[in-house]
N, C-alpha and C positions, 0 to 999 in steps of 0.2 A: 554283284549288286551294281545297279546303274549309278553313273556319276551324279545324276540329279538326286537320287535317293540319299547317297552319302552326303551331298551338299546340304540337303534338307535336314538330315539328322544332325550335322555339325552345327548349323545355325540355330535350330530349335533347341538342342541340348544346351548350348551356350546361353541362349536367351532365358531358358527356364532356370538354369543354375543361377544366373545373375538376378532374375526376378525373385527366386526363393530367398537368396541371401539378402537382397535389399529389403524385401517385404518383412522378413523376420527381424532385421535390424530396426526398421522403422516401427514395427509393432512393439518391440522391446522398449524403444525410446519413448513411444507414446504412452505405453503402459506405466513406465517409470514416472513420466511427467504427471500422469493423472494421479498416481499414488502419492507423489510428492505434493501436488496441489491439494489433495484431500487432507493430508497431514498438516500442511501449512495453514489451511483454513482454520483448523482447531487450535493450532499454536497461536494464530493471530487472535482468536477469540479468548484464549487464555490470557494473552497480554492485555487485551481490553479489560477483562475482568480484574486483572492485577492492578491496573490504574484506578479503576473504580473502588476496589477494596482498600487501597492505600488512602484514597480520598475519604472514604467512609471512616477509616480508622482515625484519621486526623480529626474529622468532624465529631466522632464519638468522644475522643479525648478532650476536645474543647468543651463539648456539652457537659462532660463529667467535671471538668475543672470549674466551669461556671457554677454548677450546682454546689460543689464543695466550698467554693468561696462564699456563696450565699449562706450556706450553713454556718461557716465560720463567722460571718458578719452577724448572724442572728445569735450565735453563742456569745459574741462580744456584747451585743445589745442586752442580753438577758442578765448580765452582771452576776454570773455564777449560778443563776437559777436553772440553767440548762434549757434545752428545747424539747418539747413534747414529741412523742412518736407521730401524733396527728400532724404536727407542723412539719416534721421531716417528710411525711408522705405528701404534704402540700407542696413543699419545695421540689420534690421529685417530679410531681405532675407538671411543674412549670417548665421543665427542661426536657428536650426531645429524647425519648427512649431511656431516660433515667428511671430505673426500676428498683434500685437498692441503695440505701444510704445507711452506713453504720458508723457508730462512734466508738473509738477505742481509747482506753486510758493509757497513761505513760508506761504501764507495765505490759502492755500488749493485750489486755483483756477487752473483749467486746462488751460494751456497757449498754448500748441501745442500738436499735436497727429497725428499719421499715419492714424487714423480713425476719427470718429465723436467726437467733443469736448463735454464733459459733462458740463452742466451749474451748476450742483450741486458741492458743495465743497467736496474735497476728505475727509475732516475731518467730513463731515456729514455721510459719509459711515462708518467711524470708528474713533471715537475720539482718539484711541490709535495711529493712524498714526501721530499725532502731535509729538510723541516722536522721530520721524525721524528728526524733525526740532530742537527740544529742546536738542537733543544729548543723550538721554537715550536709544536710540535704533539704531543699525547699519543696520538693515534690517528687513523686514517683508514680509510675503507672505500668500496667501490663498490656500486652496485646489482647486480642479476643481469646479468652480461655473459658473453660467450663466453670460454673459456680461450684463451690465446695459445700456439699450438704452432709452434715453429720448424722449417722444412723447408728443404731446399737452395734457395737463391735467394730466400729471404724467410720469411714466416710466414703461418700460416692460423689460423682460429678453430676451437675445439673445443667441448667440453661447456660448457654455461652454468653459471656459479657466481657466488657473492657473495664478494668478497674483503675480509678485515679485516686491517689492518696496525697493529702497535704497535711501539714501539722496545724494544730489549733494555735491560737494566739498564746504566746508564752510557752509554746511547745509542751502543753500539759497533756496532750493526747493527739490522736490522729483521726482525720475524717476520711472515710473510705466510701467512694461512690462507684456503683456499677452501672454501666450503660449496656442495654440489651443488644443482641446480634440481629435485630429485625431487619435493619437496612441491608446487611449482607445476605440474609436469607432471600430478600426480595430480588436482589441482583442475580443470585444463583437461579431463582425461579424464572426470571425473565430470560436468562441465557439458555436455560433448559428448554423453555417453550418456544424459543426463536428458531429452533432447528429440529425437524422431525427425526433426524438421524441421531440426535443426542439423547442417549438413554438415561444417563445419570450424571449429575455434577456433584462432586464431593470435595470437602475442604478438611484437611487434617493438620494436626500439629507436627513438629519435626519428628516426634517419636511414634507417629501413626495413630494418635487419638483423634477420633472423628469430632469435628467442630460443627459441621453442617452438611446436609445432603438433600438434594432434590432429585426424586425419581420421576422421570417424564416418559418413560417407555418400558415396554415389556421385552426382556431378552430371552424369554423361555422358548419362543417360537423361531428364533434365529437359526438359519441354516449353517452359520459359521460363528466362530468365536468373535465377540465384540472387540474392537480396538480400544486400547487404553492409552491416553496421552497424559503425561504428568508434567507439571511445571511448578517450580519454586516461586513463591511470591514473597518478596522481602517485606518485612515489617519495619515501621518507623522506630520500634523499640529494638535497639541493637542487641541488648542482653537483658533477659528477664530472670531475676533471681528466684521469684516464686515459681516460674515455669520449671526451672531446674530442680527445685526441691520437690515439686509435685510430679516429676517425671514427664512433663510435657515437652521438654527440650533437653538436649544433652549438655552437661556441664561445660562451661567455657566456650560454647558455640553460639553464634548469633541466632536469634529466634527468626523463624520464617514459617510461612504457611505452605503446605503442599496441596496444590490444586490438581484434582484428578477428573478427567473427562472420559466417560465411557460412551463409545460411539458405535452405532450399528454400521457394519461395512456393506450392508445389502445393496445400497444404492451404488457404491463404488464398484462392487462386483458385477452389478447389472450393467453399468457403463462399460466395464472392461469386456464383458461378454458381447455387448453390442459392437464395441470396437473390434473385437476378434472376428465377428461375423462380417463386418465391413471389409476388413483386410482379406478375409477368405474370398469374398465376392470379387474384390479388386484383383486378387491373385488369379482367380479363374478367368476373369475378363482379360487380364494381362497374358495369361497362358494361351488363350484362344487367339489373341492378337499376335502373339509371337509365332504360333504355328502357322497362322495365315500369312504373316510376313515371310517366314522361312520358306513356305511353299511357293510363294510368288517369286522370291529371289532365286530359288533353286530352278524353277521352271524357266525363268527369264535367261539365266546363264546357260542352262542346258540347250535352250533353243538357239542361242547365239553360236555355241560350239557345234551343234548339229548343222547349222547353216554354213559355217565355215568348212566343215568336213565335206558336206555335200557339194559345195562350190569347187573345192580342189579336186574332188573325184571327177566331176563333170569335165573340168578343164583337161585333166590328165588323160581321161578316157577318150574324149573327143578331139584332143589336140587343138582346141580352139584358144589359141594364145592371144586373141584380141579381146577376150572377155576379162573383166576385172572383178575382184571381190569387193563388196561394199565396205567402206571405211568411214567412220564418223570423224570429221575433221577436228572437233573440239575434244574428242576423247583421247586419253593417254593410257588406257589399260592394255594389257598384254595381248588380248584377242585382236584388237584393232592394230596393234603393232605387228603382229604376225601377218595379218591380212595385207598391211602396207608393204612389208618385205616381200611377200609373195607377188604382189603387183609389180614391185621393182624388178623381180626376176623375170616376169613376163615382158617387161619393157626391154630388158637385155636380150631376151630371146627374139623379140621382134627385130631388134637391131641386127642380130646374127642372121636372121632370115633374109634381111635385106642384102647382107653381104653375099649370101649364097646366090641370090637372084642376079647379083651383079657379076658373079664369076663368069668368065668367058669359056672356060674349059670345063668339060664334064668331069674330069678328074679333080679339078680344083673344087667344083661343087661337091663332089663326093667326099673329098677330104674335109671340106668345111662342115658338111653335114655330119660326118662322123665325129668331128671335134665338138660340134655343138651338142650332139646327142650325149657325148661323154660329159661335157660340162654341165648339162642340165640334170643328168641323172643324180649326181651327188647332192645338189641343193634340194631336189625333190625328195630324196630319201631322208635327209636330215630334218626337213620340215614335217614330213610324215611322222618321223619318230617323235619330234617335239610335240606334234599334235596329239599323238597317242599318250605321251607322258602327261600332257595337260589334262587328258581325260582321266588319268589314273590317280593323280594327286591334286590337292587343292592348290591353285595358283595364288600368288600374293594378293591379287585383287579380290580373291574370295575372302581372305582375311580382313581386308579393308571393309568389304561388305558386311562381314560379321561384326566388326567393330561399329559400323554405322547402325546395324540393327540393334546392338546392345545400347548404344547411345540413345536411340529412339525409345527403346523400352525404358531406359533410365529417365528420360524426359516425361514420359507418361506417368511413371511411378512418382516422379518428383511432384506432380500436381496434387497427389493424394495428401502430401504432408501439410498442405495449407487448409485442409478441411477439418478444423478443430472447433469444438463447441465450448463456449464459456460457461462457467458454473453460475449458479444463481447469485444474484447480488445479495450481499449481506448488509442489511441496514444496521448502522451503528447508532446506539442510543446517545442522544445529544447530552453533553455535560455542560452545566453553567460555567461561564468563563469570565475572568477579569479581563476586560477588553476595552478598546477605544470606541466609544459611542459615535464619535464623529466619522470614523471610517465606515461604520455600518450605514450611516446616512449617505456618505459619499458613494458607497457601493449601490445603494438603492437608487440613487439618482442615475448612475450609469446604466443600471438595468432598465429603468423606465425610459431612458432616452433612446433605447434601441427601437422602440415602436414608432415608426415614421408615419403611420396611417391615421393617427389620432387627430381628431378635430381640434382639440385644445392643446396648448403648449405648457411645458413645465417650467416654472420660475423658481430656481433654487439659489438666487443670488444672496439671500439673507440667511443662509446657513452659517452658523458660527464656525469660524476657521481657527480652531484651537483644539488641542488634545484633551478629550473628556473621557475619564475612566469610569467604568461602571461594571456591575456583575449581572450578566443576562444570559439567557439561552439564545445565542446569536441567531440560529436558524429560525426560531419561533418569532423573534422580534422582526427579522427581515420579512417574514411572511405577513406579519401584522401590518407593517408599513406598506407593503405592496398591496394588500387587500384594501386598505383605506385609500391609497392613491388610485387604484383601479376604479373604485367606486366614484372617486372625485372626477376622473376623466370621463366616465360614462355619463355623469350628471351634467358636465359642462359642455355646452354647444360651441361650435366654431363662431367667431375666432377667439373664444375665451381663453383663460389661463388658469392653471392650478398652481398655487404657491406653496412651497415647502420651505419653512424657515425654522430656526432654532435660536434659543437664547438662554442664558443662565437666570435662575430666579434671583430675587433681590438679596436673599441670604446665601446665595452661591451653593445651596445644597441640592438643587434640582436642575435638570435640563428640561426646558419647555420646548416641545416640538409641535409646531402648528402646521396643519394641512387645510388649506382654504380653497374651496371651489366656487365657481360662479354659476351654479346650477339653479334649479327652481326652488330649492329648499325642501325641508322635511316638515310635514304637518306636526303641529305641537303635540297632538295626542300620540304620535309615534316616536317622538324624541326620547321619551322615558323608556320605551321598549326596544330601542334600536339595537341594543347589545344582547338581547335575549336570543337564545337558540331558536332558529327557524323563522325569525322575523326578517322580511325582505321588503324594500320599498321600491315600487315601480319596476320590479324585475320578476315577471311571471315565471321564468325558469330558474330564478335564484334559489339557493339552498338555505340562505339565512345563517350560514356558518362563518362567513368572513369576519364580520365585526365581533361575533361571539368569540372567535379565536383570538382576535386582536386584544380584546379586554382581558382574556385569560393570560395571554403572554405578558401584557403590561403589569397586571396585578401580581403575577408570579415574581416579577423583578422588584416588587415593592413600590410600584408606581400606581398611577391611576390615569384614566382617560375620560375626557369630558367632551360634550358636543353642544354646540349652539347653532341655531339655524333660523333664518328669516325667509319666509315665502317670497319668491321672486328675486331674491338677492344672493342666496347661496348658503353654504354650511361650513362651519369651522370645527375641526377636531383638534383638541389640545391634549398632548400626551405628557404626563409628568413622570420623569424617571430619576431616581436618586443618583447623585454623583458621588463617586468614591474619590478619596484623596489619592493623588498620584503615588504609586508604590515607591518606597524608598530606594528600590534598586533601579528605577528609571532615571537615566541621565539626561539632564537638560543642557549641561555644560561639561566639556572635557577640559580639566585643568592640565596644562602641559608645562613642566619646568623647562627653562631655556637649556639648550644643548641636549635635549632628550632624543632618544631613538624611538620612532613610531613605526609599527608594521600594520598594514591593512590587508586582510585576506578576504576576497570576494570574487566569485566566478562571473559576476555580471559586469560587463564593461561599462554600462551606464552608471552603476553605483560607484565603481572605481573612479569614473570621471568626476562625479560629485565630490568625492573625497579629495581628489587632486586639486579641484578648484578651490575647496575650502582651505587646504593647507597652503596652496600657493598665495592665496589672499592674505595669509598671516604675515608672510615675509620675515618670519622669525628664524632664529638660529637653532633649527631642529632638523633632524634627518628623518625622512619618511620613505619607507620601502613598501612597494605594492606587489601583491602576489595573487594569482588567479586560481591557485589550488594549494592544499596543504603540502603536496609533494614539493612544489617550488619553494615554499617556506622552509621545509625541512632541509632541503639541499643547500639553502643559503646559510644555515646556522651551523656553528661548530658542533662536532659530534659529542663532545663532553659537556655541552650546555644543558643545564637542568631547567632553567627558567629564562624566559626572555627578559633582557635587562631593561626594557623600556615599557612603553604602552602598546598593548596588543589589542587590535580590533578585528573581530571575526564575523563572517556570515555563518549561519547555522548549517544550511544545506548548500554544499558546493559540488554540483554535478553528481558523479557516481562515487565520490570519495567516501570511504567507509567511516572515516573519523569526522564526526560532526563538530560544529563550531564550539558548542558548550564543552565537549570533551577536550577539544584542542586548548581552550582557555584553562580548563582545570589542569591540564598537563603542563602548559607552558607559561601561563600568565601569573604575575605576582598579585597578591591580594590588593584590591582597590585600584588595580592598573589594567584590568581586563574588561573589555566591552564587547557585548554580543549585539551586532547590528542585524536584525532579522525581521521578516514579515510575519513570523510565527510568535509575535509578542504576546498573544493570549493563550499560549500553550501552558497548561498547569505544570507539566514536567519541566519546561524551560524555566518558568518562574520560580519553582521550588529549587531548581539547581542553582539559579542565580543567587537566591537568598542564602543557601547553604554554603556557597563558595565565596561570598563577598564580592560578586561581580556585578557589573552594571548592564542595563538593557538600553538599546537605542532602537525604537521602532522605525523601520525603514520609511513608512509614509511620512514621518516627521523629520527625516534626516536633513532636509533642506534648511530647517530652522534651528538645527543644533548649533550651539555656540562653542567655539574653541577659545580657550583663555590661556594666554602665555603668562607663566609665573616667573618672576625674577629670581 
């Protein structure tokens, strides 16, 4: 077998082996990542549904409590005459999703109801309900559970509801109110319809009793078994006595919901098949490239060796010692080194020849010639043997070339790892939030200020600079404000201005937002129709949806929007939005006893700088420590410390740290001495956590006006 063939096989086999190993590893990694992303997508959906379910549970409980209290008030007003069934039904209709109101006497017997009267005693359902009569309990409720319907020979479950129970005045009986499951069913349906791969969404009790199910796809034609993802959703009811007695949950264990998502894997398997095909195509291309590279390298090295062998043969056969083998000066490989040494031998030979020519005697010439012939024979033989051995085995430079070839193949394969495609974006349903209205306005101003090509300018100097709390769908309100401002800019010619201002109403219950342009105005006959769907003024390509959406967003928030316009002078839009009282967990002042220890955790250097400036301005006898991560804080504290002995102030999100600020405060802060300083002030999860743990909130946008008070 020729040396070039052996060299080609060595390079190509090493390249193919490396390519197969690398390609298989990359495929496994990419496949695992896609499967992980697929599963994570539905875990995230489950978490979003869990948040919405908890919110609906709280809303249903509040609706039930309001209805129960109204019934109790009417019972008190009746002065013993009782409340008719028609009146109970009227009360139920006044409260969202309330479908059942029952009255129970002190012995547990159901005496009146808007639905079917149960013959069983209320206390048979849960002995703890007696506490509503004895006075040790002011209220009780269940999570979402199936109604109990009595049938001949026993009972069966019916529509799912959440039940709220309170005692009558004087504890003469119990008022039992059931709120239907309709809100949860709607969320399950929206979740099921949002993803074509989602076949079924089911909600179960801890013992596997079905509470709700939405079927959105057909699994009979699937080529493979559907994937099932399960997730526990905590209920705000920690323990449900009635659930335990009815077999809906296990005795002594906290109640929870089991959310089950049944998903078609067809799209995942299709993507994996496409990925496999791409890798196969890439491997074939890589294999062809490796073979071509191996052939080129083998041919190149073989030609060099053949050239070296041919040159030595010609010199030795023709005894032309003036000829030299070609040597690349910048090269350091063994072939060029061998050529260089052979040329050195020829130089020595020419020197010897000169000595022969200079000899005066024939005998001396003969002696020198004989000696030179002897001296040349040995080097020629050794180099010929070395050349033959170089042809028989791979020289070290060949290994280097092989390594180079593998590295090149690795570089080509490395480019494939960056060709990944993202999954479809999943739109999240917006949830109303208790938020700062002034920050929404400030963000809208920042957004509008980015457009430098507008003829008119925006004047926002009269915006109220104070924290204003309200409950809105933030995204919808921002869109509404942007739509009105965009219309104002389009109507105002240069060098006019559009004014955005805000002020509190005289009774401090509303924030009044004014948007005033200097356009040509709106005709009087169109002012009354301006908010109707499809109505557009002086915009042939307009859809007529902007102001319609704006009114919808404002009205949903309990507000209203008004418009006044004068031809030739401009138009004013006034938005009325209800103002909420600042939550009791929001801190406007931090009281600090003298000699206290204060710790501040935040990974933002600018925020830490504000805190340092505030504490330095106090000049009080307190010790303040600053930390950029939870790890730094933990390392600074004694190992046996259970709670921080002073005031602890934390950011919620600190880099890649797994421990969030709210969890850090729950773990380390004392009640009423923990403060969460965050930009996520309108997160329902954070707000609920602060309420339950007795902690305080510091919205970061208003950190600069926060007051620090030193207590003696």
